[in-house]
C-alpha positions as CSV (number, residue, x, y, z in Angstrom):
1,X,91.0,101.7,108.7
2,X,89.9,100.0,111.8
3,X,86.6,98.2,112.3
4,X,85.2,96.1,115.2
5,X,84.0,93.6,112.7
6,X,87.3,91.8,112.3
7,X,86.5,88.1,112.0
8,X,85.2,86.8,108.7
9,X,85.2,83.0,108.1
10,X,84.5,80.9,105.1
11,X,81.9,78.3,104.8
12,X,81.6,75.1,102.9
13,X,78.1,74.5,101.3
14,X,76.3,71.4,102.1
15,X,76.2,68.8,99.3
16,X,72.7,69.8,98.3
17,X,73.5,73.5,98.2
18,X,71.1,74.4,101.1
19,X,70.7,73.7,104.7
20,X,67.5,71.7,104.9
21,X,65.2,71.5,107.9
22,X,62.4,69.0,108.3
23,X,60.6,71.4,110.5
24,X,57.3,72.8,109.4
25,X,56.8,76.3,107.9
26,X,55.4,79.2,110.0
27,X,51.8,78.5,109.1
28,X,52.2,74.8,109.9
29,X,54.2,75.2,113.1
30,X,52.4,74.5,116.3
31,X,50.8,77.5,117.9
32,X,52.8,77.1,121.1
33,X,56.0,77.5,119.0
34,X,54.9,80.4,116.7
35,X,53.4,82.5,119.4
36,X,56.7,83.0,121.2
37,X,58.0,86.3,120.0
38,X,61.5,87.8,120.7
39,X,61.9,91.1,119.9
40,X,84.0,107.9,94.8
41,X,92.4,118.2,85.3
42,X,92.6,118.3,81.9
43,X,92.6,114.7,80.9
44,X,89.5,114.2,82.9
45,X,87.7,117.1,81.2
46,X,88.7,115.6,77.9
47,X,87.2,112.3,78.9
48,X,84.2,114.1,80.1
49,X,83.6,115.7,76.8
50,X,83.5,112.3,75.1
51,X,81.3,111.1,77.9
52,X,78.6,113.7,77.3
53,X,78.7,113.1,73.6
54,X,78.2,109.4,74.0
55,X,76.0,109.2,77.1
56,X,72.9,107.2,76.7
57,X,70.9,107.1,79.9
58,X,68.8,104.0,80.5
59,X,65.1,104.5,80.1
60,X,63.3,102.8,83.0
61,X,98.7,112.6,92.0
62,X,100.9,110.5,93.8
63,X,99.5,108.0,96.2
64,X,100.6,105.3,98.5
65,X,100.9,101.8,96.9
66,X,98.3,99.5,98.2
67,X,99.2,96.3,96.3
68,X,99.6,94.4,99.5
69,X,97.3,96.5,101.6
70,X,95.3,94.5,104.2
71,X,92.4,96.8,103.5
72,X,91.5,94.7,100.5
73,X,92.4,91.3,101.7
74,X,90.4,88.7,103.8
75,X,90.7,89.2,107.5
76,X,91.7,86.4,109.8
77,X,89.3,83.5,110.3
78,X,88.4,82.3,113.8
79,X,89.9,78.9,114.5
80,X,87.8,78.2,117.6
81,X,85.9,75.0,116.8
82,X,83.4,75.9,119.4
83,X,82.1,78.7,117.1
84,X,80.1,76.4,114.9
85,X,76.9,77.8,116.5
86,X,76.0,81.1,118.1
87,X,77.9,82.1,121.2
88,X,76.5,83.8,124.2
89,X,74.7,87.1,123.9
90,X,76.8,89.2,126.3
91,X,77.3,92.8,125.3
92,X,75.5,94.8,122.6
93,X,73.2,92.9,120.2
94,X,73.7,95.6,117.5
95,X,77.1,94.6,116.1
96,X,79.4,96.6,118.4
97,X,83.0,95.6,119.1
98,X,81.7,93.5,122.0
99,X,79.1,91.5,120.1
100,X,79.6,87.8,120.3
101,X,78.8,87.6,116.6
102,X,82.4,88.6,115.7
103,X,83.5,85.1,116.7
104,X,81.0,83.3,114.4
105,X,82.4,81.6,111.3
106,X,80.6,83.0,108.2
107,X,77.9,80.7,107.0
108,X,78.3,78.2,109.8
109,X,74.9,78.7,111.5
110,X,72.0,76.4,110.9
111,X,68.4,77.3,111.4
112,X,65.0,75.6,111.5
113,X,61.8,77.2,110.1
114,X,60.3,77.4,113.5
115,X,63.3,79.4,114.7
116,X,63.0,81.8,111.8
117,X,59.3,82.3,112.5
118,X,60.0,83.1,116.1
119,X,62.8,85.4,115.2
120,X,60.6,87.4,112.8
121,X,57.4,87.2,114.8
122,X,56.0,85.1,112.0
123,X,57.3,87.7,109.5
124,X,55.5,90.6,111.1
125,X,55.3,93.7,108.9
126,X,56.2,95.7,112.0
127,X,59.8,94.5,111.8
128,X,60.2,94.7,108.0
129,X,63.4,96.8,107.3
130,X,63.8,96.4,103.5
131,X,62.1,95.3,100.3
132,X,63.6,94.5,96.9
133,X,63.2,92.4,93.8
134,X,64.4,89.3,95.6
135,X,62.1,89.6,98.6
136,X,61.6,91.2,102.0
137,X,64.2,91.7,104.7
138,X,63.2,91.6,108.4
139,X,65.0,92.5,111.6
140,X,65.0,89.3,113.6
141,X,66.1,88.4,117.1
142,X,67.3,84.9,117.7
143,X,66.7,83.0,120.9
144,X,70.1,83.9,122.4
145,X,69.3,87.6,121.9
146,X,71.4,88.0,118.8
147,X,69.9,90.5,116.3
148,X,70.2,89.5,112.6
149,X,68.8,90.5,109.2
150,X,66.6,87.8,107.7
151,X,65.9,87.9,104.0
152,X,62.8,86.0,102.8
153,X,62.6,85.2,99.1
154,X,59.4,86.0,97.3
155,X,57.2,83.0,96.7
156,X,57.5,83.9,93.0
157,X,60.8,82.2,93.2
158,X,59.0,79.5,91.3
159,X,60.2,81.9,88.6
160,X,63.5,80.2,87.6
161,X,65.3,83.6,87.2
162,X,64.6,84.6,90.8
163,X,65.6,81.1,91.9
164,X,69.0,81.6,90.2
165,X,69.4,84.9,91.9
166,X,68.9,83.3,95.3
167,X,71.4,80.6,94.6
168,X,73.9,83.2,93.1
169,X,73.7,85.2,96.3
170,X,74.3,82.2,98.5
171,X,77.2,81.0,96.4
172,X,78.8,84.5,96.4
173,X,78.3,85.1,100.1
174,X,79.9,81.7,100.7
175,X,83.1,82.9,99.0
176,X,83.6,86.4,100.4
177,X,85.0,87.7,103.7
178,X,85.8,91.4,104.1
179,X,85.2,94.2,106.7
180,X,83.2,96.2,104.2
181,X,80.9,93.4,103.0
182,X,77.8,92.4,105.0
183,X,78.5,89.2,106.9
184,X,76.7,86.0,106.0
185,X,75.6,83.7,108.8
186,X,73.6,80.9,107.1
187,X,70.5,80.0,105.0
188,X,67.6,77.7,104.9
189,X,65.5,76.1,102.2
190,X,62.2,74.5,103.3
191,X,59.6,73.8,100.8
192,X,58.8,77.0,98.9
193,X,60.6,79.1,101.7
194,X,64.1,80.4,100.9
195,X,65.7,82.3,103.8
196,X,69.1,84.1,104.1
197,X,70.3,85.1,107.5
198,X,72.9,87.9,107.6
199,X,74.6,90.5,109.8
200,X,72.2,93.2,110.9
201,X,73.6,96.6,110.2
202,X,71.6,99.0,112.3
203,X,72.1,102.5,110.8
204,X,70.1,102.2,107.6
205,X,71.2,102.6,104.0
206,X,73.4,105.3,102.4
207,X,70.4,106.5,100.4
208,X,68.4,107.0,103.6
209,X,71.2,109.1,105.1
210,X,71.5,111.2,101.9
211,X,67.8,111.8,102.1
212,X,68.3,112.8,105.8
213,X,65.5,110.4,106.9
214,X,67.0,110.3,110.4
215,X,67.4,114.0,110.5
216,X,71.2,114.0,110.4
217,X,73.4,115.2,107.5
218,X,76.4,113.2,106.5
219,X,79.3,115.7,106.2
220,X,81.8,115.4,103.4
221,X,84.4,113.7,105.5
222,X,81.9,110.9,106.3
223,X,80.9,110.6,102.7
224,X,84.5,110.3,101.6
225,X,85.1,107.5,104.2
226,X,82.0,105.7,102.9
227,X,83.3,106.0,99.3
228,X,86.7,104.5,100.4
229,X,84.9,101.7,102.2
230,X,82.9,100.8,99.1
231,X,86.1,101.0,96.9
232,X,87.8,98.6,99.3
233,X,84.9,96.1,99.2
234,X,84.7,96.1,95.4
235,X,88.5,95.9,95.0
236,X,88.4,92.8,97.2
237,X,85.7,91.3,95.0
238,X,87.6,92.1,91.8
239,X,91.1,91.1,93.0
240,X,91.2,89.0,96.1
241,X,88.6,86.3,95.9
242,X,89.3,82.9,94.5
243,X,87.8,84.0,91.2
244,X,87.0,87.7,90.5
245,X,83.4,88.6,91.2
246,X,81.4,91.4,89.5
247,X,78.8,92.8,91.9
248,X,76.6,94.3,89.1
249,X,74.3,96.3,91.4
250,X,76.5,99.0,93.2
251,X,74.0,101.6,94.4
252,X,73.3,103.7,97.5
253,X,70.4,101.5,98.7
254,X,72.8,98.5,98.7
255,X,75.3,100.3,100.9
256,X,74.5,99.8,104.6
257,X,75.8,102.2,107.3
258,X,77.1,100.9,110.6
259,X,76.8,102.8,113.9
260,X,80.3,104.2,113.4
261,X,79.3,105.5,109.9
262,X,81.4,103.0,108.0
263,X,79.9,101.3,105.0
264,X,79.2,97.7,104.2
265,X,78.2,96.5,100.7
266,X,75.2,94.1,100.5
267,X,72.9,92.3,98.0
268,X,74.7,89.9,95.8
269,X,71.7,88.7,93.8
270,X,73.0,90.0,90.5
271,X,76.7,89.0,91.1
272,X,78.6,87.2,88.4
273,X,82.0,85.6,88.2
274,X,84.2,87.7,86.0
275,X,85.8,86.4,82.8
276,X,88.6,83.9,83.1
277,X,91.5,86.1,81.9
278,X,93.9,83.2,82.1
279,X,92.1,81.5,79.3
280,X,92.2,84.8,77.2
281,X,88.6,85.9,77.8
282,X,88.0,89.6,78.2
283,X,84.4,89.7,79.2
284,X,81.3,87.8,80.1
285,X,78.4,87.9,77.7
286,X,75.2,88.0,79.7
287,X,71.7,89.5,79.9
288,X,71.4,93.0,81.4
289,X,71.1,93.2,85.2
290,X,71.4,96.2,87.5
291,X,69.5,99.4,88.4
292,X,68.5,102.3,86.1
293,X,70.8,105.2,86.5
294,X,73.8,103.1,87.5
295,X,74.1,100.8,84.5
296,X,77.2,101.0,82.3
297,X,76.1,102.2,78.8
298,X,78.7,100.0,77.1
299,X,77.3,97.0,78.9
300,X,73.8,98.0,77.9
301,X,74.8,98.2,74.2
302,X,77.1,95.2,73.9
303,X,75.8,92.8,76.7
304,X,79.5,92.4,77.6
305,X,80.1,92.5,81.3
306,X,83.5,93.3,83.0
307,X,84.7,94.6,86.3
308,X,84.7,98.1,84.7
309,X,80.9,98.0,84.8
310,X,81.2,98.1,88.6
311,X,83.6,101.0,88.2
312,X,81.0,102.9,86.1
313,X,78.4,102.3,88.8
314,X,80.9,103.5,91.4
315,X,81.3,106.7,89.4
316,X,77.6,107.3,89.6
317,X,77.7,106.6,93.3
318,X,80.4,109.2,93.8
319,X,78.2,111.8,92.1
320,X,75.4,110.8,94.4
321,X,77.6,111.2,97.5
322,X,78.7,114.7,96.3
323,X,75.3,116.0,95.2
324,X,72.9,114.2,97.5
325,X,70.7,113.6,94.4
326,X,69.4,110.3,93.2
327,X,70.8,109.0,89.9
328,X,67.5,109.7,88.2
329,X,65.4,112.7,89.3
330,X,62.2,112.6,87.2
331,X,60.7,115.7,88.8
332,X,63.5,118.0,87.8
333,X,63.8,119.9,84.5
334,X,64.9,117.7,81.6
335,X,68.6,118.7,81.6
336,X,68.9,117.8,85.3
337,X,66.9,114.5,85.3
338,X,70.0,112.2,84.8
339,X,72.2,113.4,87.7
340,X,75.5,112.0,86.3
341,X,75.0,113.8,83.0
342,X,74.0,117.0,84.7
343,X,77.1,116.8,87.0
344,X,79.5,116.1,84.2
345,X,78.2,119.1,82.3
346,X,78.7,121.3,85.3
347,X,82.2,119.9,85.7
348,X,83.1,120.6,82.1
349,X,81.7,124.2,82.4
350,X,83.9,124.9,85.4
351,X,80.9,125.0,87.7
352,X,81.7,122.1,89.9
353,X,80.7,123.9,93.0
354,X,77.1,123.8,91.9
355,X,77.2,120.0,92.2
356,X,77.8,120.1,95.9
357,X,74.9,119.1,98.1
358,X,73.4,122.3,99.4
359,X,73.3,120.8,102.9
360,X,77.1,120.8,102.9
361,X,79.4,123.7,103.8
362,X,81.3,125.5,101.0
363,X,84.7,125.4,102.8
364,X,88.1,125.4,101.1
365,X,88.5,121.7,102.1
366,X,85.1,120.7,100.8
367,X,85.7,122.6,97.5
368,X,89.0,120.9,97.0
369,X,87.6,117.4,97.7
370,X,84.6,118.1,95.5
371,X,86.8,119.0,92.5
372,X,89.0,116.0,92.9
373,X,86.3,113.4,93.6
374,X,84.3,114.7,90.7
375,X,87.4,114.3,88.5
376,X,87.6,110.7,89.6
377,X,83.9,110.2,89.0
378,X,84.2,111.4,85.4
379,X,87.1,108.9,84.8
380,X,85.0,106.1,86.2
381,X,82.1,107.0,83.9
382,X,84.2,107.0,80.8
383,X,82.2,105.8,77.8
384,X,84.6,103.0,77.1
385,X,85.7,100.5,79.7
386,X,89.4,100.7,78.7
387,X,89.5,104.4,79.8
388,X,88.2,103.7,83.3
389,X,90.5,103.2,86.2
390,X,90.4,99.9,88.2
391,X,88.6,99.9,91.5
392,X,92.0,99.5,93.2
393,X,93.2,102.7,91.5
394,X,90.0,104.4,92.6
395,X,90.7,103.5,96.2
396,X,94.3,104.8,96.0
397,X,93.1,108.1,94.6
398,X,90.4,108.4,97.3
399,X,93.0,107.8,100.0
400,X,95.1,110.6,98.6
401,X,92.1,112.9,98.5
402,X,91.3,112.1,102.1
403,X,94.8,112.9,103.2
404,X,94.8,116.3,101.5
405,X,91.2,117.0,102.7
406,X,92.2,116.3,106.3
407,X,95.3,118.5,106.1
408,X,93.3,121.4,104.6
409,X,90.5,121.0,107.1
410,X,93.0,121.4,110.0
411,X,94.4,124.5,108.2
412,X,90.8,125.9,107.8
413,X,90.1,125.3,111.5
414,X,93.3,127.0,112.6
415,X,92.6,130.0,110.4
416,X,89.1,130.4,111.6
417,X,90.2,130.1,115.2
418,X,92.9,132.8,114.7
419,X,90.4,135.0,113.0
420,X,87.8,134.6,115.8
421,X,90.5,135.4,118.4
422,X,91.5,138.5,116.5
423,X,88.0,139.7,116.3
424,X,87.5,139.1,120.0
425,X,90.5,141.3,120.9
426,X,89.1,144.1,118.8
């Protein structure tokens, strides 16, 4: 899987944990400064039966071995010492293969509050691109023309829990480097302002695409590619970081889509280091964090967090990709309100085709992929973590599904072409 975003570096946090700037905040900056404004089967059905019986929704084939696959491992790090600050702005400013940002070492950039204010037009609502529990995200343009995403923490970060989330995100971002994770450029703490500067991914979120907000429909091939990208990213977090990381908030609105329709996982505010298996630990006991509809029921009941909680969320995401529905649909009739439960029931009843997003074609290739992906999803959402596959295994299965899907798609195309030619001769 190729991607133009092929240079991810590590960073070393400053002794205090944050870059500090003595510069004044936006409201205190001089007017001359602020006013400048730059624009994822029988065994599966058995598991499914148990799943339905135990499901408690929250209220509010052979495949290639990828043990040494470069898809999961860190990419090379730029060794150019000149890259300790932004390079020139030649080429596209939207993260194309020619963007100068690909030569920036992750986390190496330093910012002043004045610069952040100018980049966001003093945090103008007109360039706001996201809103979450942590704060607000803006599309910013730096002085050299580089476009970035700027996350501004809520002032309620006086709340110690949100403060911990900010520090958790920074510490996690400082450790990770993967093609399918949003790249981290730097951060700033100034007074009560806490800012994270990250790669701007221009094509919106997966949820926006499933809702067809831009008017275009993601075909099943694109959805399968996105599932594989996410599986790679989470496999990397679970297996290839210095210490395994549990994301804890895998959901469609945290999956960003690049111009080439490949996926990047974002938002590490709920991330936790996994249990130290070398010391014999099997889980981390922690308070519940995550999003309703994606939360692992076993984690909800026991407060025991493991990598398999991410696997459960990934299973829900696969159902979302197949159906186009949100995990919780409060306006539907009761039996369809929890999408994963509804989908599993359809799968058990042998009515998997009814799960398919009505915007997608019912072709032989789509039907085959639907059945196989849904089978994997049911495994991921098993009621007990021991029965769920690892994220690495999920990625392997999805690779195999994609291979079969592409072969059948070609066969479908040839059959349709021959049929059309035959009709034309008649």
